[in-house]
N, CA, C and O atoms as CSV, one atom per row, in Angstrom:
chain,resi,resn,atom,element,x,y,z
A,1,MET,N,N,23.735,28.586,-15.525
A,1,MET,CA,C,24.118,27.448,-14.875
A,1,MET,C,C,23.698,27.612,-13.474
A,1,MET,O,O,23.858,28.708,-12.936
A,2,ILE,N,N,23.193,26.660,-12.854
A,2,ILE,CA,C,22.860,27.088,-11.374
A,2,ILE,C,C,24.182,26.309,-10.778
A,2,ILE,O,O,24.976,25.459,-11.182
A,3,LYS,N,N,23.928,27.205,-9.398
A,3,LYS,CA,C,25.013,27.002,-8.640
A,3,LYS,C,C,24.169,25.843,-7.508
A,3,LYS,O,O,22.961,25.676,-7.338
A,4,PRO,N,N,25.346,25.169,-6.862
A,4,PRO,CA,C,24.974,23.877,-6.164
A,4,PRO,C,C,24.153,24.637,-4.827
A,4,PRO,O,O,23.350,23.894,-4.263
A,5,THR,N,N,24.295,26.221,-4.197
A,5,THR,CA,C,23.391,26.700,-3.504
A,5,THR,C,C,22.046,27.077,-4.163
A,5,THR,O,O,21.057,27.204,-3.441
A,6,ASP,N,N,21.971,27.236,-5.317
A,6,ASP,CA,C,20.356,27.086,-6.152
A,6,ASP,C,C,19.431,25.861,-5.802
A,6,ASP,O,O,18.209,25.712,-5.794
A,7,TYR,N,N,20.393,25.126,-5.543
A,7,TYR,CA,C,19.470,23.330,-5.034
A,7,TYR,C,C,19.265,23.406,-3.683
A,7,TYR,O,O,20.088,23.123,-2.812
A,8,ALA,N,N,17.929,23.872,-3.506
A,8,ALA,CA,C,17.765,23.604,-1.880
A,8,ALA,C,C,16.917,22.283,-1.810
A,8,ALA,O,O,15.789,22.190,-2.296
A,9,LEU,N,N,17.530,21.339,-1.199
A,9,LEU,CA,C,17.046,19.760,-0.816
A,9,LEU,C,C,15.575,19.945,-0.099
A,9,LEU,O,O,14.560,19.410,-0.547
A,10,ASP,N,N,15.598,20.711,0.985
A,10,ASP,CA,C,14.052,20.749,1.418
A,10,ASP,C,C,13.078,21.451,0.755
A,10,ASP,O,O,12.122,21.863,1.411
A,11,ASP,N,N,13.147,21.682,-0.517
A,11,ASP,CA,C,12.140,22.283,-1.224
A,11,ASP,C,C,11.804,21.235,-2.553
A,11,ASP,O,O,10.864,21.474,-3.312
A,12,GLN,N,N,12.275,20.610,-2.643
A,12,GLN,CA,C,12.365,19.325,-3.501
A,12,GLN,C,C,11.238,18.258,-3.121
A,12,GLN,O,O,11.086,17.814,-1.983
A,13,VAL,N,N,10.446,17.899,-4.267
A,13,VAL,CA,C,9.328,17.594,-4.301
A,13,VAL,C,C,9.638,15.927,-3.720
A,13,VAL,O,O,9.074,15.549,-2.693
A,14,GLY,N,N,10.437,15.144,-4.368
A,14,GLY,CA,C,10.563,13.949,-4.072
A,14,GLY,C,C,11.358,13.968,-2.713
A,14,GLY,O,O,11.295,12.885,-2.130
A,15,TYR,N,N,11.948,14.747,-2.194
A,15,TYR,CA,C,12.501,14.841,-0.686
A,15,TYR,C,C,11.342,14.854,0.140
A,15,TYR,O,O,11.225,14.001,1.020
A,16,ILE,N,N,10.423,15.775,-0.052
A,16,ILE,CA,C,9.302,16.128,0.794
A,16,ILE,C,C,8.358,14.975,1.026
A,16,ILE,O,O,7.789,14.770,2.098
A,17,LEU,N,N,8.214,14.112,-0.241
A,17,LEU,CA,C,7.340,12.974,-0.475
A,17,LEU,C,C,8.041,12.088,0.534
A,17,LEU,O,O,7.509,11.792,1.604
A,18,ARG,N,N,9.090,11.724,0.221
A,18,ARG,CA,C,9.878,10.708,1.099
A,18,ARG,C,C,9.677,10.891,2.571
A,18,ARG,O,O,9.460,10.005,3.397
A,19,ARG,N,N,9.768,12.016,2.744
A,19,ARG,CA,C,9.594,12.362,4.354
A,19,ARG,C,C,8.161,12.053,4.585
A,19,ARG,O,O,7.936,11.214,5.457
A,20,VAL,N,N,7.300,12.500,4.054
A,20,VAL,CA,C,5.819,12.455,4.310
A,20,VAL,C,C,5.674,11.038,4.351
A,20,VAL,O,O,4.941,10.555,5.214
A,21,THR,N,N,6.255,10.321,3.556
A,21,THR,CA,C,6.290,8.509,3.459
A,21,THR,C,C,6.695,8.001,4.525
A,21,THR,O,O,5.966,7.192,5.100
A,22,GLN,N,N,7.974,8.350,5.064
A,22,GLN,CA,C,8.661,7.650,6.221
A,22,GLN,C,C,7.624,8.301,7.474
A,22,GLN,O,O,7.268,7.615,8.432
A,23,ARG,N,N,7.312,9.405,7.326
A,23,ARG,CA,C,6.061,9.639,8.648
A,23,ARG,C,C,5.045,8.472,8.514
A,23,ARG,O,O,4.788,7.619,9.364
A,24,HIS,N,N,4.543,8.604,7.323
A,24,HIS,CA,C,3.265,7.839,7.259
A,24,HIS,C,C,3.643,6.045,7.890
A,24,HIS,O,O,2.918,5.369,8.620
A,25,LEU,N,N,4.990,5.664,7.304
A,25,LEU,CA,C,5.299,4.217,7.717
A,25,LEU,C,C,5.592,4.042,9.263
A,25,LEU,O,O,5.409,3.027,9.935
A,26,THR,N,N,6.018,5.090,9.612
A,26,THR,CA,C,6.380,4.729,11.122
A,26,THR,C,C,5.045,4.850,11.737
A,26,THR,O,O,4.895,3.919,12.528
A,27,ILE,N,N,3.924,5.692,11.687
A,27,ILE,CA,C,2.754,5.818,12.180
A,27,ILE,C,C,1.811,4.067,12.003
A,27,ILE,O,O,1.231,3.429,12.882
A,28,PHE,N,N,1.994,3.745,10.553
A,28,PHE,CA,C,1.543,2.572,10.261
A,28,PHE,C,C,2.199,1.355,10.972
A,28,PHE,O,O,1.627,0.317,11.303
A,29,ALA,N,N,3.312,1.629,11.118
A,29,ALA,CA,C,3.794,0.270,11.666
A,29,ALA,C,C,3.400,0.261,13.432
A,29,ALA,O,O,3.114,-0.782,14.020
A,30,GLU,N,N,3.443,1.402,14.000
A,30,GLU,CA,C,2.993,1.519,15.186
A,30,GLU,C,C,1.810,0.620,15.667
A,30,GLU,O,O,1.731,-0.236,16.548
A,31,ALA,N,N,0.795,1.198,14.641
A,31,ALA,CA,C,-0.492,0.980,14.614
A,31,ALA,C,C,-1.084,-0.619,14.157
A,31,ALA,O,O,-1.943,-1.260,14.762
A,32,ILE,N,N,-0.369,-1.019,12.952
A,32,ILE,CA,C,-0.733,-2.457,12.792
A,32,ILE,C,C,0.954,-3.094,12.225
A,32,ILE,O,O,1.639,-3.088,11.202
A,33,PRO,N,N,1.017,-3.556,13.513
A,33,PRO,CA,C,2.625,-3.962,13.310
A,33,PRO,C,C,2.426,-5.361,12.685
A,33,PRO,O,O,3.550,-5.844,12.549
A,34,GLU,N,N,1.423,-6.274,12.217
A,34,GLU,CA,C,1.461,-7.370,11.718
A,34,GLU,C,C,1.826,-7.587,10.524
A,34,GLU,O,O,2.112,-8.733,10.176
A,35,VAL,N,N,1.915,-6.112,9.312
A,35,VAL,CA,C,1.741,-6.409,8.054
A,35,VAL,C,C,2.566,-5.175,7.619
A,35,VAL,O,O,2.696,-4.297,8.473
A,36,THR,N,N,3.152,-4.981,6.390
A,36,THR,CA,C,3.694,-3.637,6.042
A,36,THR,C,C,2.392,-3.258,5.298
A,36,THR,O,O,1.418,-3.957,5.018
A,37,THR,N,N,2.693,-1.738,5.019
A,37,THR,CA,C,1.905,-0.925,4.166
A,37,THR,C,C,1.542,-1.825,2.905
A,37,THR,O,O,0.333,-1.866,2.675
A,38,THR,N,N,2.359,-2.556,2.043
A,38,THR,CA,C,2.181,-3.172,0.965
A,38,THR,C,C,1.492,-4.008,1.010
A,38,THR,O,O,0.734,-4.255,0.072
A,39,GLN,N,N,1.533,-4.868,2.345
A,39,GLN,CA,C,1.122,-6.168,2.500
A,39,GLN,C,C,-0.658,-6.137,2.488
A,39,GLN,O,O,-1.535,-6.843,1.988
A,40,PHE,N,N,-0.611,-4.778,3.418
A,40,PHE,CA,C,-1.944,-4.497,3.726
A,40,PHE,C,C,-2.603,-3.774,2.568
A,40,PHE,O,O,-3.825,-3.923,2.534
A,41,ALA,N,N,-2.190,-3.189,1.819
A,41,ALA,CA,C,-2.740,-2.881,0.396
A,41,ALA,C,C,-2.975,-4.053,-0.197
A,41,ALA,O,O,-4.122,-4.081,-0.643
A,42,VAL,N,N,-2.435,-4.930,-0.371
A,42,VAL,CA,C,-2.658,-6.466,-1.205
A,42,VAL,C,C,-3.805,-6.727,-0.472
A,42,VAL,O,O,-4.799,-6.751,-1.197
A,43,LEU,N,N,-4.085,-6.981,0.985
A,43,LEU,CA,C,-5.225,-7.380,1.760
A,43,LEU,C,C,-6.269,-6.775,1.146
A,43,LEU,O,O,-7.037,-7.437,0.448
A,44,ALA,N,N,-6.426,-5.443,1.332
A,44,ALA,CA,C,-7.262,-4.513,1.026
A,44,ALA,C,C,-7.989,-4.864,-0.551
A,44,ALA,O,O,-9.214,-4.917,-0.658
A,45,ARG,N,N,-7.065,-5.091,-1.737
A,45,ARG,CA,C,-7.626,-5.067,-2.767
A,45,ARG,C,C,-8.073,-6.210,-2.827
A,45,ARG,O,O,-9.135,-6.237,-3.449
A,46,LEU,N,N,-7.520,-7.823,-2.215
A,46,LEU,CA,C,-8.443,-8.682,-2.587
A,46,LEU,C,C,-9.738,-8.962,-1.802
A,46,LEU,O,O,-10.582,-9.772,-2.184
A,47,SER,N,N,-9.852,-8.067,-0.429
A,47,SER,CA,C,-10.938,-8.092,0.112
A,47,SER,C,C,-11.986,-7.231,-0.621
A,47,SER,O,O,-13.172,-7.447,-0.371
A,48,GLN,N,N,-11.541,-5.973,-1.781
A,48,GLN,CA,C,-12.692,-5.315,-2.234
A,48,GLN,C,C,-12.772,-6.011,-3.757
A,48,GLN,O,O,-13.666,-5.647,-4.521
A,49,ARG,N,N,-12.160,-6.652,-4.014
A,49,ARG,CA,C,-12.064,-7.818,-5.450
A,49,ARG,C,C,-12.081,-8.726,-5.605
A,49,ARG,O,O,-12.350,-9.113,-6.742
A,50,GLY,N,N,-11.745,-9.869,-4.338
A,50,GLY,CA,C,-11.931,-11.107,-4.691
A,50,GLY,C,C,-10.736,-11.479,-5.144
A,50,GLY,O,O,-9.830,-10.684,-5.392
A,51,PRO,N,N,-10.652,-13.073,-5.317
A,51,PRO,CA,C,-9.165,-13.400,-6.045
A,51,PRO,C,C,-8.792,-12.771,-7.373
A,51,PRO,O,O,-9.628,-12.246,-8.108
A,52,LEU,N,N,-7.843,-12.826,-7.575
A,52,LEU,CA,C,-7.212,-12.035,-8.682
A,52,LEU,C,C,-5.877,-12.682,-9.137
A,52,LEU,O,O,-5.278,-13.253,-8.226
A,53,SER,N,N,-5.313,-12.709,-10.308
A,53,SER,CA,C,-4.239,-13.116,-10.653
A,53,SER,C,C,-3.095,-12.339,-10.011
A,53,SER,O,O,-3.278,-11.214,-9.545
A,54,GLN,N,N,-1.931,-12.944,-9.994
A,54,GLN,CA,C,-0.709,-12.239,-9.082
A,54,GLN,C,C,-0.700,-10.888,-10.300
A,54,GLN,O,O,-0.816,-9.701,-9.995
A,55,ASN,N,N,-0.591,-11.240,-11.229
A,55,ASN,CA,C,-0.052,-9.944,-12.126
A,55,ASN,C,C,-1.020,-9.039,-12.218
A,55,ASN,O,O,-0.738,-7.841,-12.194
A,56,HIS,N,N,-2.476,-9.535,-12.352
A,56,HIS,CA,C,-3.834,-8.254,-12.196
A,56,HIS,C,C,-3.240,-7.758,-10.603
A,56,HIS,O,O,-2.840,-6.593,-10.590
A,57,LEU,N,N,-3.172,-8.270,-9.698
A,57,LEU,CA,C,-3.064,-7.723,-8.143
A,57,LEU,C,C,-1.858,-6.664,-8.257
A,57,LEU,O,O,-1.918,-5.507,-7.842
A,58,GLY,N,N,-0.899,-7.181,-8.807
A,58,GLY,CA,C,0.284,-6.406,-9.065
A,58,GLY,C,C,-0.049,-4.913,-9.538
A,58,GLY,O,O,0.337,-3.904,-8.948
A,59,ARG,N,N,-0.739,-4.933,-10.566
A,59,ARG,CA,C,-1.324,-3.792,-11.505
A,59,ARG,C,C,-2.196,-3.024,-10.329
A,59,ARG,O,O,-2.035,-1.866,-9.946
A,60,GLU,N,N,-3.061,-3.887,-9.911
A,60,GLU,CA,C,-4.019,-3.322,-9.082
A,60,GLU,C,C,-3.369,-2.415,-7.747
A,60,GLU,O,O,-3.986,-1.465,-7.266
A,61,THR,N,N,-2.298,-2.778,-7.343
A,61,THR,CA,C,-1.762,-2.257,-6.207
A,61,THR,C,C,-0.367,-1.412,-6.803
A,61,THR,O,O,0.467,-1.002,-5.996
A,62,SER,N,N,-0.272,-1.290,-7.632
A,62,SER,CA,C,1.054,-0.500,-8.404
A,62,SER,C,C,2.263,-1.142,-8.121
A,62,SER,O,O,3.224,-0.520,-7.669
A,63,MET,N,N,2.286,-2.332,-8.350
A,63,MET,CA,C,3.710,-3.062,-7.813
A,63,MET,C,C,4.185,-3.843,-8.853
A,63,MET,O,O,3.455,-4.800,-9.112
A,64,ASP,N,N,5.284,-3.720,-9.598
A,64,ASP,CA,C,5.785,-4.676,-10.533
A,64,ASP,C,C,5.797,-6.104,-9.891
A,64,ASP,O,O,5.555,-6.474,-8.742
A,65,ALA,N,N,6.133,-6.728,-10.938
A,65,ALA,CA,C,5.978,-8.581,-11.124
A,65,ALA,C,C,6.810,-8.727,-9.747
A,65,ALA,O,O,6.146,-8.902,-8.726
A,66,ALA,N,N,8.125,-8.673,-9.653
A,66,ALA,CA,C,9.154,-9.058,-8.982
A,66,ALA,C,C,8.267,-8.542,-7.132
A,66,ALA,O,O,8.422,-9.180,-6.090
A,67,THR,N,N,7.538,-7.449,-7.278
A,67,THR,CA,C,7.540,-6.983,-5.877
A,67,THR,C,C,6.160,-7.682,-5.523
A,67,THR,O,O,5.939,-8.181,-4.419
A,68,ILE,N,N,5.367,-7.668,-6.442
A,68,ILE,CA,C,3.960,-8.400,-5.857
A,68,ILE,C,C,4.177,-9.886,-5.549
A,68,ILE,O,O,3.536,-10.549,-4.734
A,69,LYS,N,N,5.021,-10.236,-6.204
A,69,LYS,CA,C,5.517,-11.984,-6.052
A,69,LYS,C,C,5.931,-12.047,-4.543
A,69,LYS,O,O,5.425,-12.791,-3.702
A,70,GLY,N,N,6.959,-11.121,-4.339
A,70,GLY,CA,C,7.612,-11.317,-2.944
A,70,GLY,C,C,6.576,-10.750,-1.853
A,70,GLY,O,O,6.526,-11.264,-0.735
A,71,VAL,N,N,5.793,-9.727,-2.198
A,71,VAL,CA,C,4.610,-9.583,-1.113
A,71,VAL,C,C,3.706,-10.915,-1.151
A,71,VAL,O,O,3.265,-11.434,-0.125
A,72,VAL,N,N,3.545,-11.268,-2.076
A,72,VAL,CA,C,2.384,-12.371,-2.102
A,72,VAL,C,C,2.976,-13.895,-1.309
A,72,VAL,O,O,2.238,-14.712,-0.759
A,73,ASP,N,N,4.362,-13.991,-1.420
A,73,ASP,CA,C,5.022,-15.045,-0.872
A,73,ASP,C,C,5.317,-14.669,0.546
A,73,ASP,O,O,5.839,-15.504,1.285
A,74,ARG,N,N,5.061,-13.642,0.916
A,74,ARG,CA,C,5.442,-13.030,2.476
A,74,ARG,C,C,3.925,-13.893,3.297
A,74,ARG,O,O,3.763,-14.781,4.133
A,75,LEU,N,N,3.098,-13.040,2.500
A,75,LEU,CA,C,1.634,-13.241,3.000
A,75,LEU,C,C,1.018,-14.413,2.986
A,75,LEU,O,O,0.008,-14.667,3.642
A,76,THR,N,N,1.613,-15.196,2.218
A,76,THR,CA,C,1.356,-16.344,1.914
A,76,THR,C,C,2.119,-17.602,3.506
A,76,THR,O,O,1.586,-18.545,4.091
A,77,LYS,N,N,3.242,-17.077,3.635
A,77,LYS,CA,C,3.842,-17.846,4.516
A,77,LYS,C,C,3.297,-17.491,5.756
A,77,LYS,O,O,3.320,-18.317,6.668
A,78,LEU,N,N,2.667,-16.056,5.971
A,78,LEU,CA,C,1.878,-15.831,7.184
A,78,LEU,C,C,0.504,-15.927,7.142
A,78,LEU,O,O,-0.236,-15.108,7.687
A,79,GLY,N,N,0.054,-17.072,6.401
A,79,GLY,CA,C,-1.039,-17.673,6.390
A,79,GLY,C,C,-2.218,-16.573,6.021
A,79,GLY,O,O,-3.365,-16.790,6.412
A,80,LEU,N,N,-1.932,-15.487,5.320
A,80,LEU,CA,C,-2.890,-14.606,5.149
A,80,LEU,C,C,-3.430,-14.534,3.578
A,80,LEU,O,O,-4.479,-13.977,3.253
A,81,THR,N,N,-2.604,-15.137,2.751
A,81,THR,CA,C,-2.954,-15.642,1.207
A,81,THR,C,C,-3.177,-16.587,0.837
A,81,THR,O,O,-3.593,-17.225,1.805
A,82,THR,N,N,-3.184,-17.108,0.100
A,82,THR,CA,C,-3.098,-18.421,-0.368
A,82,THR,C,C,-2.843,-18.147,-2.434
A,82,THR,O,O,-3.024,-17.153,-3.137
A,83,THR,N,N,-2.433,-19.371,-2.719
A,83,THR,CA,C,-2.401,-19.019,-4.235
A,83,THR,C,C,-2.456,-20.209,-5.005
A,83,THR,O,O,-2.137,-21.202,-4.352
A,84,LYS,N,N,-2.799,-20.447,-6.338
A,84,LYS,CA,C,-3.398,-21.484,-6.640
A,84,LYS,C,C,-3.147,-21.125,-8.166
A,84,LYS,O,O,-3.261,-19.979,-8.603
A,85,PRO,N,N,-2.804,-22.195,-8.906
A,85,PRO,CA,C,-2.669,-22.219,-10.731
A,85,PRO,C,C,-4.285,-21.264,-11.056
A,85,PRO,O,O,-5.336,-21.322,-10.417
A,86,ASP,N,N,-4.030,-20.647,-11.965
A,86,ASP,CA,C,-5.545,-20.253,-12.724
A,86,ASP,C,C,-5.766,-21.480,-13.485
A,86,ASP,O,O,-4.933,-22.045,-14.195
A,87,PRO,N,N,-7.192,-21.901,-13.226
A,87,PRO,CA,C,-7.717,-22.890,-14.182
A,87,PRO,C,C,-7.703,-22.872,-15.503
A,87,PRO,O,O,-7.482,-23.875,-16.180
A,88,GLU,N,N,-7.994,-21.462,-16.075
A,88,GLU,CA,C,-7.847,-21.168,-17.522
A,88,GLU,C,C,-6.509,-21.226,-18.197
A,88,GLU,O,O,-6.384,-21.572,-19.372
A,89,ASP,N,N,-5.660,-20.928,-17.535
A,89,ASP,CA,C,-3.814,-20.399,-17.903
A,89,ASP,C,C,-2.923,-20.749,-16.519
A,89,ASP,O,O,-2.587,-20.067,-15.550
A,90,ARG,N,N,-2.665,-22.423,-16.983
A,90,ARG,CA,C,-1.973,-22.910,-15.520
A,90,ARG,C,C,-0.359,-21.912,-15.410
A,90,ARG,O,O,0.273,-22.158,-14.382
A,91,ARG,N,N,0.036,-21.277,-15.988
A,91,ARG,CA,C,0.865,-20.252,-15.956
A,91,ARG,C,C,0.838,-19.241,-14.949
A,91,ARG,O,O,1.763,-18.827,-14.250
A,92,ARG,N,N,-0.316,-18.920,-14.980
A,92,ARG,CA,C,-0.776,-17.958,-13.598
A,92,ARG,C,C,-0.894,-18.402,-12.558
A,92,ARG,O,O,-1.112,-19.609,-12.453
A,93,LEU,N,N,-0.791,-17.586,-11.430
A,93,LEU,CA,C,-1.547,-17.849,-10.111
A,93,LEU,C,C,-2.640,-17.063,-9.739
A,93,LEU,O,O,-2.751,-15.858,-9.964
A,94,THR,N,N,-3.456,-17.789,-9.153
A,94,THR,CA,C,-4.373,-16.782,-8.040
A,94,THR,C,C,-4.226,-16.652,-7.085
A,94,THR,O,O,-3.851,-17.548,-6.329
A,95,VAL,N,N,-4.472,-15.455,-6.744
A,95,VAL,CA,C,-4.081,-15.222,-4.926
A,95,VAL,C,C,-5.533,-14.932,-4.317
A,95,VAL,O,O,-6.247,-14.136,-4.926
A,96,SER,N,N,-5.930,-15.440,-3.337
A,96,SER,CA,C,-6.979,-15.448,-2.849
A,96,SER,C,C,-6.577,-14.879,-1.067
A,96,SER,O,O,-5.478,-15.175,-0.596
A,97,LEU,N,N,-7.134,-14.439,-0.616
A,97,LEU,CA,C,-7.384,-14.060,1.107
A,97,LEU,C,C,-7.842,-15.614,1.792
A,97,LEU,O,O,-8.814,-16.196,1.312
A,98,THR,N,N,-7.104,-16.195,2.883
A,98,THR,CA,C,-7.457,-16.862,3.590
A,98,THR,C,C,-8.410,-16.424,4.505
A,98,THR,O,O,-8.697,-15.240,4.331
A,99,ASP,N,N,-9.069,-17.030,5.525
A,99,ASP,CA,C,-10.103,-16.350,6.001
A,99,ASP,C,C,-9.213,-15.752,7.554
A,99,ASP,O,O,-9.922,-15.075,8.298
A,100,ALA,N,N,-7.723,-15.991,8.020
A,100,ALA,CA,C,-7.255,-15.191,8.610
A,100,ALA,C,C,-7.050,-13.908,7.594
A,100,ALA,O,O,-7.454,-12.782,7.886
A,101,GLY,N,N,-6.513,-14.159,6.620
A,101,GLY,CA,C,-6.244,-12.742,6.185
A,101,GLY,C,C,-7.378,-11.735,6.078
A,101,GLY,O,O,-7.266,-10.596,6.531
A,102,ALA,N,N,-8.656,-12.252,5.369
A,102,ALA,CA,C,-10.068,-11.230,5.455
A,102,ALA,C,C,-10.251,-11.122,7.162
A,102,ALA,O,O,-10.996,-10.204,7.505
A,103,ARG,N,N,-9.770,-11.797,8.075
A,103,ARG,CA,C,-10.159,-11.240,9.331
A,103,ARG,C,C,-9.210,-10.346,9.856
A,103,ARG,O,O,-9.563,-9.585,10.758
A,104,LEU,N,N,-8.013,-10.324,9.410
A,104,LEU,CA,C,-6.870,-9.444,9.747
A,104,LEU,C,C,-7.306,-8.153,8.957
A,104,LEU,O,O,-7.248,-7.118,9.622
A,105,PHE,N,N,-7.663,-8.052,7.861
A,105,PHE,CA,C,-7.951,-6.869,7.174
A,105,PHE,C,C,-9.247,-6.311,7.504
A,105,PHE,O,O,-9.391,-5.088,7.497
A,106,TYR,N,N,-10.296,-7.162,7.820
A,106,TYR,CA,C,-11.361,-6.218,8.698
A,106,TYR,C,C,-11.026,-5.827,10.091
A,106,TYR,O,O,-11.401,-4.756,10.570
A,107,GLU,N,N,-10.365,-6.645,10.697
A,107,GLU,CA,C,-10.075,-6.153,12.059
A,107,GLU,C,C,-9.524,-4.728,12.020
A,107,GLU,O,O,-10.048,-3.824,12.670
A,108,ARG,N,N,-8.429,-4.547,11.223
A,108,ARG,CA,C,-7.540,-3.330,11.137
A,108,ARG,C,C,-7.887,-2.325,9.741
A,108,ARG,O,O,-7.122,-1.408,9.441
A,109,ALA,N,N,-8.818,-2.550,9.146
A,109,ALA,CA,C,-9.306,-1.333,8.141
A,109,ALA,C,C,-9.620,-0.273,9.113
A,109,ALA,O,O,-9.017,0.784,8.924
A,110,GLU,N,N,-10.543,-0.327,10.252
A,110,GLU,CA,C,-10.529,1.123,10.696
A,110,GLU,C,C,-9.265,1.764,11.262
A,110,GLU,O,O,-9.037,2.969,11.364
A,111,THR,N,N,-8.407,0.635,11.647
A,111,THR,CA,C,-7.249,1.287,12.262
A,111,THR,C,C,-6.557,1.991,11.366
A,111,THR,O,O,-6.022,3.043,11.716
A,112,GLY,N,N,-6.448,1.494,9.981
A,112,GLY,CA,C,-5.798,2.058,8.786
A,112,GLY,C,C,-6.534,3.294,8.323
A,112,GLY,O,O,-5.888,4.245,7.883
A,113,LEU,N,N,-7.582,3.323,8.384
A,113,LEU,CA,C,-8.559,4.718,8.457
A,113,LEU,C,C,-7.938,5.963,9.250
A,113,LEU,O,O,-7.752,7.113,8.854
A,114,ARG,N,N,-7.691,5.406,10.428
A,114,ARG,CA,C,-6.756,6.244,11.684
A,114,ARG,C,C,-5.651,6.539,11.233
A,114,ARG,O,O,-5.444,7.748,11.140
A,115,VAL,N,N,-4.463,5.535,10.756
A,115,VAL,CA,C,-3.517,5.867,10.446
A,115,VAL,C,C,-3.387,7.143,9.283
A,115,VAL,O,O,-2.431,7.918,9.289
A,116,SER,N,N,-4.205,7.200,8.564
A,116,SER,CA,C,-4.374,8.306,7.484
A,116,SER,C,C,-4.858,9.263,8.079
A,116,SER,O,O,-4.465,10.356,7.671
A,117,ALA,N,N,-5.610,9.270,8.945
A,117,ALA,CA,C,-6.208,10.161,9.735
A,117,ALA,C,C,-4.704,10.892,10.320
A,117,ALA,O,O,-4.152,11.937,9.976
A,118,SER,N,N,-4.382,10.014,11.187
A,118,SER,CA,C,-3.073,10.771,11.759
A,118,SER,C,C,-1.867,11.620,10.815
A,118,SER,O,O,-1.416,12.761,10.909
A,119,THR,N,N,-1.552,10.350,9.763
A,119,THR,CA,C,-0.677,11.134,8.647
A,119,THR,C,C,-0.853,12.498,8.335
A,119,THR,O,O,0.139,13.226,8.339
A,120,LEU,N,N,-2.450,13.152,7.947
A,120,LEU,CA,C,-3.026,13.988,7.415
A,120,LEU,C,C,-3.574,15.085,8.603
A,120,LEU,O,O,-4.316,16.036,8.357
A,121,ALA,N,N,-2.941,14.669,10.183
A,121,ALA,CA,C,-3.548,15.375,11.263
A,121,ALA,C,C,-3.353,16.778,11.080
A,121,ALA,O,O,-4.294,17.546,11.282
A,122,PRO,N,N,-1.606,17.431,10.517
A,122,PRO,CA,C,-1.124,18.884,10.555
A,122,PRO,C,C,-2.045,19.424,9.768
A,122,PRO,O,O,-2.196,20.615,10.039
A,123,LEU,N,N,-2.877,18.962,8.714
A,123,LEU,CA,C,-3.606,19.608,7.671
A,123,LEU,C,C,-5.119,19.952,8.201
A,123,LEU,O,O,-5.617,19.131,8.972
A,124,ASN,N,N,-5.920,21.162,7.825
A,124,ASN,CA,C,-7.073,21.096,8.328
A,124,ASN,C,C,-8.049,20.333,7.458
A,124,ASN,O,O,-7.494,19.943,6.431
A,125,THR,N,N,-9.265,20.013,7.537
A,125,THR,CA,C,-9.970,19.400,6.659
A,125,THR,C,C,-10.185,19.890,5.128
A,125,THR,O,O,-10.239,18.989,4.290
A,126,GLU,N,N,-10.292,21.003,4.755
A,126,GLU,CA,C,-9.864,21.561,3.537
A,126,GLU,C,C,-8.872,21.335,2.854
A,126,GLU,O,O,-8.886,21.145,1.638
A,127,GLU,N,N,-7.577,21.330,3.818
A,127,GLU,CA,C,-6.132,21.294,3.119
A,127,GLU,C,C,-5.943,19.581,2.724
A,127,GLU,O,O,-5.250,19.118,1.818
A,128,GLN,N,N,-6.773,18.852,3.686
A,128,GLN,CA,C,-6.749,17.327,3.630
A,128,GLN,C,C,-7.193,17.125,2.326
A,128,GLN,O,O,-6.515,16.488,1.519
A,129,ALA,N,N,-8.297,17.623,2.045
A,129,ALA,CA,C,-8.904,16.928,0.818
A,129,ALA,C,C,-8.174,17.627,-0.590
A,129,ALA,O,O,-8.118,17.059,-1.681
A,130,SER,N,N,-7.606,19.064,-0.271
A,130,SER,CA,C,-6.843,19.451,-1.435
A,130,SER,C,C,-5.839,18.584,-1.499
A,130,SER,O,O,-5.765,18.077,-2.618
A,131,PHE,N,N,-4.883,18.140,-0.606
A,131,PHE,CA,C,-3.810,17.583,-1.036
A,131,PHE,C,C,-3.854,16.404,-1.559
A,131,PHE,O,O,-3.107,16.102,-2.490
A,132,LEU,N,N,-4.876,15.426,-0.954
A,132,LEU,CA,C,-4.981,14.154,-1.442
A,132,LEU,C,C,-5.769,14.367,-3.137
A,132,LEU,O,O,-5.379,13.611,-4.027
A,133,ALA,N,N,-6.595,15.169,-3.382
A,133,ALA,CA,C,-6.999,15.606,-4.822
A,133,ALA,C,C,-5.555,16.029,-5.723
A,133,ALA,O,O,-5.269,15.616,-6.847
A,134,LEU,N,N,-4.988,16.701,-5.114
A,134,LEU,CA,C,-3.434,17.228,-5.757
A,134,LEU,C,C,-2.962,15.923,-6.222
A,134,LEU,O,O,-2.972,15.516,-7.384
A,135,LEU,N,N,-2.420,15.129,-4.847
A,135,LEU,CA,C,-1.693,14.113,-5.204
A,135,LEU,C,C,-2.004,13.085,-6.004
A,135,LEU,O,O,-1.042,12.463,-6.455
A,136,ALA,N,N,-3.471,12.605,-6.416
A,136,ALA,CA,C,-4.126,12.014,-7.187
A,136,ALA,C,C,-3.786,12.155,-8.446
A,136,ALA,O,O,-3.484,11.257,-9.231
A,137,ARG,N,N,-3.862,13.856,-8.733
A,137,ARG,CA,C,-3.537,14.214,-10.195
A,137,ARG,C,C,-2.041,13.953,-10.474
A,137,ARG,O,O,-1.682,14.183,-11.629
A,138,LEU,N,N,-1.191,13.548,-9.677
A,138,LEU,CA,C,0.351,13.252,-10.072
A,138,LEU,C,C,0.580,11.782,-10.600
A,138,LEU,O,O,1.534,11.391,-11.273
A,139,VAL,N,N,-0.531,11.034,-10.139
A,139,VAL,CA,C,-0.461,9.729,-10.358
A,139,VAL,C,C,-1.256,9.231,-11.620
A,139,VAL,O,O,-1.260,8.036,-11.916
């Protein structure tokens, strides 16, 4: 049986990942205050793939149905996305970038790259590549 002192919070993967995420979110919010990281991910995916069903967009951005709905609703209120019923299945919504959404993404994409670089700055180039490769293996 382990003792409470055997569990070192600072050594736990979830705790470390949460701290890294908090640091990244802070850097992102300072650099790109117009949207959140999840909203920016939606803008990025739509800019890469074009219009997608809301359900497919959720899968493409690793968000569940409730989360993607909220993100799309907020982006639509901001005038960055638009939704319309899918002509083949009226129960589905198709999400598209507006001109303002496309413009925001393209104007901020380079900043997004700098945010990632700032997050990874404590690591050298080789460590950054290894770290990203290892993280990718976990998902």
